[in-house]
C-alpha positions in Angstrom: 122.2 101.8 112.0 119.3 103.6 110.3 115.8 103.5 111.6 113.7 100.9 109.8 110.2 101.8 108.6 108.3 98.6 109.0 105.7 98.2 106.2 102.2 97.0 106.7 103.0 93.6 105.0 105.6 92.9 107.7 103.3 93.8 110.6 100.5 91.6 109.1 103.0 88.7 108.8 104.3 89.3 112.3 100.8 89.3 113.9 99.7 86.2 112.0 99.2 83.0 113.9 102.4 81.0 113.9 104.5 83.8 112.4 108.0 84.1 113.8 109.9 87.0 112.4 113.3 87.0 114.0 114.4 90.0 112.0 111.5 92.2 113.2 111.9 90.8 116.8 115.6 91.9 116.7 114.7 95.4 115.4 112.1 95.7 118.2 114.6 94.7 120.8 117.1 97.2 119.6 114.4 99.9 119.3 115.3 100.6 115.6 111.8 100.7 114.1 109.5 103.5 113.1 106.2 103.9 111.5 104.1 106.6 109.7 100.5 107.6 109.3 100.0 105.6 106.1 101.0 102.4 107.7 99.0 103.1 110.8 96.0 103.9 108.7 96.3 100.6 107.0 96.6 98.6 110.2 94.6 100.2 113.0 91.1 100.0 111.6 91.4 96.3 111.0 92.9 95.8 114.5 90.2 97.8 116.1 87.5 95.7 114.4 89.2 92.6 116.0 89.3 94.4 119.4 93.1 94.2 119.4 93.4 97.3 121.5 96.7 96.3 123.2 98.3 95.9 119.7 96.9 99.3 118.7 98.5 100.8 121.8 101.8 99.2 121.1 101.8 100.4 117.5 100.9 103.9 118.5 103.9 103.9 120.9 106.4 103.2 118.0 108.3 106.3 116.8 106.3 108.0 114.1 108.0 109.7 111.2 106.0 112.6 109.9 104.8 112.6 106.3 105.9 115.5 104.2 104.1 114.9 101.0 105.4 116.5 97.8 102.8 115.6 95.1 105.2 116.5 92.2 107.6 113.9 93.5 104.8 111.3 93.8 103.9 111.9 90.2 107.5 111.6 89.2 107.9 108.4 91.1 104.8 106.9 89.5 105.9 108.0 86.1 109.3 106.3 86.6 107.4 103.1 87.6 105.1 103.2 84.6 108.0 103.9 82.1 109.7 100.8 83.5 106.7 98.5 83.3 106.0 98.7 87.0 102.2 98.9 87.1 99.5 98.9 89.8 101.6 100.7 92.4 99.2 102.5 94.7 99.6 106.0 96.1 100.1 104.6 99.7 103.2 102.7 98.5 104.5 105.8 96.8 104.0 107.8 100.0 105.9 105.2 101.9 108.8 105.3 99.4 108.9 109.1 99.6 108.9 109.0 103.4 111.8 106.6 103.4 113.8 108.7 101.0 113.1 112.0 102.8 114.1 110.7 106.2 117.1 108.4 105.2 115.3 105.4 106.5 115.5 101.7 105.4 112.2 100.0 104.4 111.4 96.5 105.7 108.7 95.0 103.5 107.4 91.8 102.1 105.5 93.6 99.3 106.9 92.9 95.8 106.0 96.3 94.5 108.8 97.9 96.6 111.3 95.4 95.4 110.3 96.2 91.8 110.4 100.0 92.5 113.9 99.7 94.0 115.2 98.8 90.6 114.4 102.2 89.2 114.1 104.4 92.4 117.0 104.6 94.8 115.9 104.0 98.4 117.2 101.8 101.2 115.6 98.4 102.0 116.3 96.3 105.1 
């Protein structure tokens, strides 16, 4: 089974009061998850403001996949999106897709932009 890059949207849902993500819990138990600096940069500042230092420590212990940014590819991905009517995709989302593709990962997300992008860009989703 591939490593699964857990997107910010999934973590936010997981940490929400009353959230019960059996899928993420299962991935955590099997140690099949990973993260990257984009996702950590979106999560950690907010968690630190809320003094969730234990959660920050746990996130920092997750295997981190290095970002190897190729800006020409980011431009190409965004152009594909725009040509196919997929608007308002931010650079962080494009970086996440590039990271998934480069490292043969599966992406676990609740963000609709990724589902739309998958129609025109080939990458694995969990």
